[in-house]
VMD Tcl script that draws the C-alpha trace (Angstrom):
set ca {
  {-32.14 -76.42 38.53}
  {-29.13 -74.17 39.34}
  {-31.23 -71.14 38.49}
  {-33.86 -72.31 40.79}
  {-31.33 -72.83 43.64}
  {-30.06 -69.26 43.20}
  {-33.55 -67.89 43.16}
  {-34.40 -69.79 46.40}
  {-31.10 -68.41 47.99}
  {-31.89 -64.89 47.02}
  {-35.33 -65.15 48.57}
  {-33.88 -66.37 51.79}
  {-31.52 -63.54 51.82}
  {-34.33 -61.02 51.16}
  {-36.56 -62.52 53.84}
  {-33.70 -62.19 56.32}
  {-33.01 -58.67 55.48}
  {-36.72 -57.85 55.79}
  {-36.77 -59.26 59.27}
  {-33.95 -56.87 60.36}
  {-34.69 -53.57 61.96}
  {-34.88 -50.66 59.55}
  {-31.49 -49.30 60.52}
  {-29.93 -52.79 59.86}
  {-31.65 -53.01 56.36}
  {-30.36 -49.57 55.55}
  {-26.94 -50.47 56.46}
  {-26.94 -53.51 54.12}
  {-27.77 -51.31 50.94}
  {-25.70 -48.98 49.00}
  {-26.47 -45.30 48.28}
  {-27.63 -45.00 44.51}
  {-25.79 -42.43 42.27}
  {-27.75 -39.43 40.96}
  {-27.77 -40.62 37.45}
  {-27.64 -44.19 35.92}
  {-24.75 -43.29 33.69}
  {-21.49 -44.99 34.63}
  {-18.34 -43.10 34.68}
  {-16.73 -42.75 31.25}
  {-20.00 -43.78 29.39}
  {-21.58 -41.46 26.88}
  {-25.45 -42.00 27.10}
  {-26.85 -38.74 25.98}
  {-24.71 -37.43 23.02}
  {-26.52 -35.25 20.61}
  {-27.06 -36.69 17.09}
  {-29.06 -35.89 13.86}
  {-32.14 -37.40 15.68}
  {-34.20 -34.65 17.23}
  {-34.58 -35.25 21.08}
  {-35.48 -33.43 24.20}
  {-38.53 -32.20 22.65}
  {-40.90 -30.25 24.85}
  {-43.87 -28.00 24.27}
  {-44.68 -24.96 26.21}
  {-47.72 -22.40 26.22}
  {-47.50 -19.14 24.57}
  {-49.04 -16.23 26.50}
  {-52.51 -17.25 25.10}
  {-52.25 -21.05 25.13}
  {-55.58 -21.13 23.24}
  {-53.90 -19.81 19.96}
  {-50.21 -20.96 20.30}
  {-47.49 -22.93 21.81}
  {-43.73 -23.01 21.44}
  {-41.40 -26.00 20.99}
  {-37.76 -26.57 22.07}
  {-35.64 -29.52 20.96}
  {-32.02 -30.60 20.60}
  {-29.79 -32.00 17.81}
  {-26.27 -32.35 16.88}
  {-24.28 -29.06 16.32}
  {-24.29 -29.18 12.51}
  {-27.95 -28.44 12.17}
  {-29.01 -24.65 11.96}
  {-32.58 -23.54 12.09}
  {-34.36 -26.93 11.43}
  {-38.05 -26.75 10.74}
  {-41.26 -27.52 12.71}
  {-44.08 -28.86 10.71}
  {-47.61 -28.60 11.99}
  {-51.25 -29.51 10.82}
  {-54.82 -30.14 12.25}
  {-54.52 -33.78 13.42}
  {-56.59 -36.31 11.40}
  {-57.31 -39.96 11.33}
  {-55.83 -40.49 7.87}
  {-51.95 -40.70 7.73}
  {-52.52 -38.10 5.02}
  {-53.37 -35.08 7.17}
  {-52.71 -32.54 4.44}
  {-49.95 -30.18 3.60}
  {-48.42 -28.93 7.10}
  {-47.45 -25.40 7.68}
  {-43.67 -25.09 8.22}
  {-42.03 -22.86 10.82}
  {-38.38 -22.00 11.07}
  {-36.52 -22.34 14.33}
  {-33.89 -20.28 15.96}
  {-30.86 -22.15 17.24}
  {-28.04 -21.82 19.83}
  {-25.12 -23.88 20.78}
  {-24.29 -25.57 24.03}
  {-21.14 -27.50 24.85}
  {-21.46 -30.13 27.66}
  {-19.90 -33.32 28.93}
  {-21.82 -34.98 26.09}
  {-20.51 -32.87 23.25}
  {-21.50 -29.77 21.30}
  {-25.26 -29.63 20.63}
  {-27.65 -27.03 19.08}
  {-30.90 -26.20 20.85}
  {-33.65 -25.04 18.74}
  {-36.89 -23.11 19.36}
  {-39.95 -22.69 17.07}
  {-42.89 -20.46 18.14}
  {-46.22 -21.56 16.75}
  {-49.04 -19.01 16.60}
  {-52.31 -18.43 14.89}
  {-53.80 -21.75 15.99}
  {-57.49 -22.46 16.72}
  {-58.64 -22.93 20.37}
  {-59.51 -26.42 21.64}
  {-58.05 -28.15 18.56}
  {-55.90 -31.17 18.47}
  {-52.70 -30.56 16.29}
  {-50.07 -33.07 14.87}
  {-46.59 -31.67 14.69}
  {-43.11 -32.66 14.33}
  {-39.60 -31.31 14.32}
  {-36.66 -31.64 11.89}
  {-33.19 -33.24 12.50}
  {-30.48 -33.96 10.13}
  {-31.95 -35.71 7.18}
  {-34.71 -37.06 9.68}
  {-37.78 -36.05 11.61}
  {-39.15 -36.71 14.92}
  {-42.44 -38.67 15.31}
  {-45.71 -36.76 14.74}
  {-46.79 -35.53 18.19}
  {-50.33 -34.50 19.34}
  {-51.02 -31.45 21.41}
  {-54.34 -29.68 21.91}
  {-54.63 -26.03 22.40}
  {-56.35 -24.55 25.41}
  {-60.18 -24.27 24.98}
  {-62.43 -21.26 25.89}
  {-62.34 -20.04 29.50}
  {-65.33 -22.01 30.83}
  {-64.58 -25.37 29.42}
  {-63.38 -28.00 31.98}
  {-59.60 -28.54 32.18}
  {-57.11 -30.64 34.01}
  {-53.60 -29.83 34.91}
  {-50.71 -31.78 36.81}
  {-48.28 -30.29 39.31}
  {-45.17 -31.63 40.37}
  {-42.71 -30.45 43.11}
  {-38.97 -31.01 42.89}
  {-37.85 -34.00 40.56}
  {-34.00 -33.17 40.86}
  {-32.38 -36.45 41.83}
  {-32.36 -40.01 40.19}
  {-34.92 -38.88 37.73}
  {-34.80 -41.99 35.52}
  {-34.67 -44.29 38.26}
  {-37.32 -42.80 40.67}
  {-39.30 -39.89 39.00}
  {-40.25 -42.04 36.16}
  {-42.79 -43.88 38.13}
  {-44.40 -40.72 39.46}
  {-44.99 -39.32 36.05}
  {-46.33 -42.52 34.75}
  {-48.88 -42.67 37.76}
  {-49.74 -39.03 37.18}
  {-50.56 -39.62 33.54}
  {-52.49 -42.72 34.34}
  {-54.65 -40.91 36.92}
  {-55.22 -37.80 34.66}
  {-55.12 -38.93 31.10}
  {-57.11 -35.87 30.22}
  {-54.45 -33.47 31.50}
  {-53.42 -30.87 28.94}
  {-50.80 -28.84 31.03}
  {-48.02 -29.91 33.50}
  {-46.47 -27.50 36.02}
  {-43.03 -28.26 37.51}
  {-41.95 -26.21 40.64}
  {-38.22 -25.85 39.93}
  {-35.19 -28.05 40.57}
  {-35.83 -30.41 37.68}
  {-32.25 -31.48 38.01}
  {-29.54 -31.27 40.58}
  {-26.63 -29.90 38.56}
  {-23.13 -28.72 39.54}
  {-21.74 -32.05 39.58}
  {-20.09 -32.40 36.12}
  {-23.16 -34.28 34.87}
  {-25.60 -31.54 34.25}
  {-26.40 -32.77 30.65}
  {-26.60 -36.30 31.78}
  {-29.23 -35.05 34.39}
  {-31.30 -33.09 31.78}
  {-31.10 -36.16 29.58}
  {-32.48 -38.34 32.36}
  {-35.22 -35.72 33.26}
  {-36.54 -36.16 29.58}
  {-36.24 -39.79 29.84}
  {-38.31 -39.85 33.01}
  {-41.06 -37.63 31.52}
  {-41.38 -39.92 28.33}
  {-44.32 -38.66 26.16}
  {-45.51 -36.04 28.72}
  {-43.62 -33.07 27.25}
  {-45.03 -33.53 23.83}
  {-48.59 -34.71 24.64}
  {-49.32 -31.78 26.81}
  {-47.75 -28.25 27.47}
  {-45.15 -27.97 30.05}
  {-44.64 -24.92 32.29}
  {-41.69 -24.94 34.61}
  {-40.40 -22.63 37.41}
  {-36.80 -22.17 37.83}
  {-35.18 -23.40 40.97}
  {-31.91 -22.74 42.84}
  {-30.41 -25.95 41.17}
  {-30.98 -24.48 37.61}
  {-28.35 -21.79 38.75}
  {-24.80 -22.42 39.69}
  {-22.37 -20.77 42.15}
  {-19.52 -18.96 40.09}
  {-16.31 -18.20 41.92}
  {-17.65 -20.32 44.85}
  {-15.94 -20.03 48.26}
  {-14.34 -16.66 47.12}
  {-15.25 -13.04 47.70}
  {-16.37 -12.86 44.05}
  {-19.00 -15.81 44.68}
  {-22.33 -15.14 42.87}
  {-25.43 -16.81 41.46}
  {-25.29 -17.43 37.75}
  {-28.10 -18.82 35.45}
  {-27.13 -22.20 34.30}
  {-26.59 -22.64 30.49}
  {-29.26 -25.30 29.96}
  {-32.18 -23.38 31.26}
  {-32.76 -20.67 28.42}
  {-32.08 -23.24 25.85}
  {-34.09 -26.27 27.25}
  {-37.60 -24.71 27.24}
  {-39.34 -22.24 25.01}
  {-41.23 -20.04 27.57}
  {-43.00 -16.72 27.02}
  {-40.70 -13.49 27.07}
  {-43.18 -11.43 29.23}
  {-41.36 -11.52 32.60}
  {-40.40 -9.14 35.16}
  {-37.48 -6.60 34.82}
  {-34.29 -8.20 35.77}
  {-35.58 -11.70 35.72}
  {-37.21 -11.60 32.00}
  {-35.76 -15.19 31.17}
  {-36.89 -16.87 34.35}
  {-40.38 -15.34 35.05}
  {-43.43 -15.34 32.75}
  {-47.06 -15.62 32.73}
  {-49.67 -17.33 30.45}
  {-53.59 -17.78 30.25}
  {-54.73 -21.23 30.05}
  {-58.42 -22.07 29.78}
  {-59.92 -19.56 32.38}
  {-56.71 -19.66 34.51}
  {-53.95 -17.00 34.85}
  {-50.72 -18.68 35.67}
  {-47.78 -16.45 36.85}
  {-44.33 -18.01 37.51}
  {-41.80 -16.21 39.61}
  {-38.13 -16.66 40.31}
  {-37.54 -17.16 43.94}
  {-33.82 -17.61 43.64}
  {-33.40 -14.36 41.72}
  {-35.85 -12.55 44.29}
  {-33.83 -13.92 47.21}
  {-30.26 -13.70 45.99}
  {-30.19 -11.32 42.92}
  {-32.11 -8.40 44.30}
  {-35.27 -8.83 41.95}
  {-37.90 -9.20 44.69}
  {-39.30 -5.72 44.40}
  {-39.29 -5.71 40.69}
  {-41.02 -9.13 40.52}
  {-43.66 -7.83 43.02}
  {-44.34 -4.94 40.83}
  {-44.65 -7.18 37.76}
  {-46.96 -9.69 39.55}
  {-49.22 -6.93 40.73}
  {-49.76 -5.89 37.10}
  {-50.11 -9.57 35.91}
  {-52.58 -10.50 38.47}
  {-54.45 -6.99 38.43}
  {-55.18 -7.55 34.77}
  {-56.40 -11.15 35.20}
  {-59.82 -11.41 33.40}
  {-60.29 -14.98 34.56}
  {-62.00 -16.56 37.42}
  {-59.00 -18.53 38.62}
  {-55.29 -17.73 39.32}
  {-52.22 -19.62 40.11}
  {-48.83 -18.47 41.14}
  {-45.94 -20.93 40.93}
  {-42.38 -20.36 42.66}
  {-39.75 -22.89 43.67}
  {-39.02 -21.45 47.16}
  {-41.90 -21.62 49.75}
  {-43.35 -18.48 51.33}
  {-43.82 -20.78 54.32}
  {-41.26 -23.36 54.63}
  {-41.98 -26.80 56.11}
  {-38.29 -27.53 56.72}
  {-36.18 -26.47 59.67}
  {-33.66 -23.53 59.09}
  {-35.47 -21.85 56.01}
  {-37.21 -18.54 56.21}
  {-37.72 -16.72 52.90}
  {-38.32 -13.25 54.41}
  {-37.85 -11.37 51.23}
  {-40.57 -13.42 49.39}
  {-43.03 -12.63 52.17}
  {-42.02 -9.01 52.42}
  {-42.39 -8.10 48.61}
  {-44.42 -10.89 46.89}
  {-46.72 -12.10 49.65}
  {-48.82 -8.84 49.89}
  {-49.41 -9.01 46.19}
  {-50.58 -12.64 46.25}
  {-53.01 -11.87 49.18}
  {-54.09 -8.57 47.56}
  {-55.29 -10.45 44.32}
  {-56.52 -13.36 46.33}
  {-54.65 -15.84 44.21}
  {-56.22 -19.34 44.47}
  {-53.22 -21.70 44.51}
  {-49.54 -20.98 45.40}
  {-47.69 -24.14 44.09}
  {-44.22 -24.56 45.48}
  {-41.27 -26.89 45.73}
  {-37.64 -26.59 47.28}
  {-38.17 -28.27 50.71}
  {-38.74 -31.91 49.65}
  {-41.70 -32.40 51.91}
  {-45.39 -32.12 51.48}
  {-47.45 -29.48 53.39}
  {-50.51 -27.49 52.92}
  {-51.14 -24.03 54.67}
  {-54.14 -21.67 54.29}
  {-54.78 -18.59 56.26}
  {-57.89 -16.94 57.79}
  {-59.41 -16.69 54.23}
  {-60.18 -19.60 51.90}
  {-57.48 -18.47 49.51}
  {-54.67 -18.37 48.81}
  {-53.86 -21.98 49.55}
  {-50.06 -22.70 49.66}
  {-48.89 -26.08 48.84}
  {-45.41 -27.45 48.81}
  {-44.70 -30.94 47.27}
  {-41.88 -33.09 46.08}
  {-42.03 -35.67 43.18}
  {-38.40 -36.86 43.32}
  {-36.24 -39.01 45.45}
  {-34.56 -36.41 47.96}
  {-36.82 -36.33 51.10}
  {-36.23 -33.88 54.04}
  {-37.75 -33.77 57.45}
  {-40.42 -31.58 58.84}
  {-39.98 -28.75 61.24}
  {-42.02 -28.50 64.36}
  {-43.55 -25.32 63.17}
  {-44.88 -27.00 59.90}
  {-46.58 -29.75 62.02}
  {-48.22 -26.96 63.94}
  {-49.35 -24.73 61.03}
  {-49.82 -27.03 58.07}
  {-52.26 -29.85 57.38}
  {-51.84 -32.40 56.01}
  {-47.93 -32.90 56.02}
  {-45.69 -35.60 54.86}
  {-42.23 -36.93 54.98}
  {-40.60 -39.71 52.95}
  {-43.40 -39.40 50.27}
  {-43.14 -38.92 46.44}
  {-46.15 -37.23 45.27}
  {-47.96 -35.60 42.19}
  {-50.86 -33.34 42.18}
  {-54.04 -33.32 39.94}
  {-55.92 -30.14 39.64}
  {-59.36 -30.15 37.87}
  {-61.17 -27.00 37.07}
  {-64.95 -26.82 35.92}
  {-66.58 -23.51 35.88}
  {-67.09 -22.45 39.46}
  {-65.31 -25.48 40.94}
  {-61.68 -26.30 41.41}
  {-60.79 -29.69 42.78}
  {-57.15 -30.35 44.06}
  {-55.77 -33.85 44.73}
  {-52.41 -34.75 45.93}
  {-51.63 -38.43 45.26}
  {-48.63 -40.42 46.12}
  {-46.35 -42.45 43.85}
  {-48.52 -45.37 44.04}
  {-51.70 -43.41 43.43}
  {-52.97 -43.19 46.96}
  {-55.06 -40.08 47.88}
  {-53.01 -38.06 50.32}
  {-54.79 -34.71 50.29}
  {-57.83 -33.05 48.54}
  {-59.98 -30.15 48.69}
  {-62.27 -28.11 46.57}
  {-62.55 -24.32 46.00}
  {-66.18 -23.19 45.15}
  {-66.74 -19.68 43.74}
  {-70.00 -18.43 45.00}
  {-69.72 -15.16 43.05}
  {-70.30 -12.06 45.09}
  {-69.94 -14.10 48.23}
  {-66.43 -15.02 47.40}
  {-64.78 -18.46 47.39}
  {-65.26 -21.29 49.80}
  {-62.86 -24.09 50.67}
  {-64.26 -27.73 51.21}
  {-62.06 -30.40 52.77}
  {-62.31 -33.79 51.01}
  {-61.50 -36.38 53.69}
  {-63.00 -39.59 51.91}
  {-60.38 -41.93 50.74}
  {-57.22 -40.08 52.03}
  {-54.57 -42.16 53.65}
  {-53.02 -41.49 57.07}
  {-50.16 -38.79 57.35}
  {-46.80 -40.29 56.70}
  {-43.52 -39.83 58.68}
  {-39.86 -40.68 58.04}
  {-39.33 -44.15 59.62}
  {-35.50 -43.94 59.62}
  {-33.11 -42.13 61.87}
  {-30.73 -41.37 59.07}
  {-30.11 -41.56 55.27}
  {-27.90 -44.37 53.72}
  {-25.10 -41.76 53.65}
  {-25.56 -41.16 57.32}
  {-27.35 -37.80 57.22}
  {-29.83 -37.25 60.17}
  {-31.23 -33.99 58.51}
  {-32.81 -35.92 55.75}
  {-34.91 -39.07 55.29}
  {-33.61 -40.05 51.72}
  {-30.94 -38.81 49.47}
}
mol new
graphics top color blue
foreach p $ca { graphics top sphere $p radius 0.5 }
foreach p [lrange $ca 0 end-1] q [lrange $ca 1 end] { graphics top cylinder $p $q radius 0.2 }
display resetview
C-alpha cells in the first residue's frame, strides 16, 4: 500500500513538472555527469578476461581483418583463433595467430592492449573467432568478410558519440542495429570519447559498453577526432596537440596512411567501395594538410570501384557558428571534387546538415550520435537541407550495384533524411531526393542547457 502511495505521489510530481514551461522543467533537473562511474569507484579495471574487443578491416576487407583487445598487464602476445563458422559446436581445428602487445597505464591501472592481423581469408565467408586472456578465452564471435564488388552491402555511419556513451549512445547503437541487421561495416566520424578529464579510460570503457556486440559482429572503421588528441603544456608558449595514448592501441587499423599522419589516416576497400579516412585535426593543427591531400589524391585516383567515401571529423562546411576549416577546403576539398567522391561523412559540430554543390556528388553530411547538441548557424540554415538541432541520429547506407541509398534516422528510428545516388554510367551519377516518410525538421526548443550555456542545446 505504501509503495502504491509513493508511485501515485511520483506521478503527481511528474505531471506537475510536465505542465511547467520547458525552462522551468530544466531548472528542476540536474546535469548528468559524463560517465556513470562515481568518484572513487573502479569500474573498468583490466583483468585476465579479454575485453574491448573490436574488429577492423584490412586494406582488402574481403581477405582480412584485424582485431584489438585488452587484458591485464601480465599477458603478453595472447592468441587469436579463427575458423570458418559452422553449425556444430565442433567447427574444426582453428588457425592460431599471435598478437603483438603494448602496455598502457590509466586511472584504471596497468593494462596490455593486443593486436592480431588476420589475412588469407575467403571473401563473403562467415568466420568464427575468439581471443585469448589469462587462462581463459572470449566468446566465439562471428564476422563476415566483404563480398565481391557487385554484391549488395549495408553500412552504418555515426557522428560524434563523445559524451555520456553508456547512458545515451547505447540506445542509438541498438536502434541502428535493429534497423540494419544486415550491416557489415560501421563508420564512426571521430570524437568517440570526450577525454582530457582524468576519466579517459572510463570513457573508453563506456564507449565499448554502449556499442555492445557491434564491434565484434561487424568491422569498425573510425576517424580520429580532436578529442582523441590532448593539449600538452596547455596555456603556455609550448602548448601543442599530442595524440592520445588510447588511439593507437584501441583499434587495429591499416597502416597505409599519409606521411606525417600514418597512424590516424588510412584507406580500405570494402565490397565495391573505397573508403578513405583523413585526420582533420592533424591537417588543421599539425601542418599535414598538404601531405594528406597528396596521399588522398593517390588513393582516390587508383580507386577501381564505382563508389567512394571520404570520412573526416571536422567538416568542410560547418553548420555551427564560429567554425571555418579553411585549410581543409584549401588543400583537401579540391581533391575530393576532382575525384567526384560520392559521400563525405563528417562529425565535430554536434548537429545534422546535408550540403551538395552544383553537381550531384560529392554529398557532404554532418551528423551526431551522442548527447552533446549545438546550435545551427544562419549560414547552415541557408545552405544545407535538411538540418537538425537537438537530435541524436544514425545513418544507414545501402549499396546495390548502380544504386546507393542513404538514410538518416533519429534515435527512435524515425526517417529524417533520405536520398539515392544512381550511377548512369557514361552520363554520370544522379541524386534523387526521397521525401516519403521523413519527419519535419527539428529545432532546439530551449534557450540554454542545464548548465546555463546558450551556445548549446544540450550538454
